[in-house]
N, C-alpha and C positions, 0 to 999 in steps of 0.2 A: 219618214219614220213616224208611225202613229203615236198617239198618246200612250204613256206607259200603262195606265189603267184604262182599258177600253170598255169595261162594263158600265153602262150609264146608271147613275143613281137618280132618284126622283127629284126633279127641280121644284121642290116645295120648301117652305121654311123648315119643316120637320126633317125632310131629307137632307137639306144642307147642313142643319145643325148636327145631324147624326153622322154623316159621311165626310163632309168637307173639313179638311184640317185648318187649324188656325196657324198656318205656316205660309211662307212665300212660295210662289210658283205660278203655274199656268192653269187655265180652266177652259173647257169648251162646253157650250150650251147647244142643245139640238132639240128637234122635234122628230116625229116619225118620218118626215120627208126630207129633212135637210139639216146641215149644220147651220146654226144661226150666228154664233159669235165665239171667237177665241180671244181671250184676254190674259193679262198677267196682273198680279197684285202682291202686296206685302203680306196680306192675310186673305187667303182664298175664301174662307168661310164668310168673312165680312163683305168681300166684293160680291159674292153670289147673293147674299142677303140684301145687299144694296140694290142689285138688279131687280129683285122681287118687289121692291118698294115702289117702283114706277110703272103702274099698269098701262100707261099711255106711251111708253117708250117703243121704239122700233123693234127692239128685242122682244118685248112682251106681246106685241101685236102678232108676232110669228108663232104664238102659242107653244113656248118651250115646254118640253116634258122631262128632259133629262140633262145631266151634266156629268162630265168626267174631269179629271184633274191630274196634275203631276207636280210634286214638290221639286223645286229647283232654286238654285242661287240666283240672286238678282243679276249677277254678271252674265247669265245665260238667257234672261228673259226675252230680249229683243230678237236675237238670232233664232231662238227656239220658236217664238211666236210667229216670226216671219215664215219659218219652215212649215209649221202646222197650217198657217193660213194658205200657203201655196198648195199644200196637200189636200186640205178639206174644202177650201173655197167657201167659207161661211158668208151668208147673205149680208149680215150687218157689218162685217169688216170691209165689204166693198163700198159701203157708204161712210159718211162722216160720223160714225157712232162713237169712235174714240176708245182708247184703252182705259180700263178701270184700274 
């Protein structure tokens, strides 16, 4: 089952502040070629802004261009993230990138 909101938003500080909610849930980051990372956070907006702060990270080296998200309760994070990772096979989830 794909993300609830599949239209990617620009993965820039302005795009994140405009579109990402300050709510708990899951997020996916991609570029034009692949899914890069799927994570979960207590505040989606802050987690995405945090990702943008480290230009040398494995995620940023993949040149992300967009993000999607879905708001959900913490009780569903792990199972939903696992399902999305299996479906999308994001590059950085295959490595020891870690959840945010």
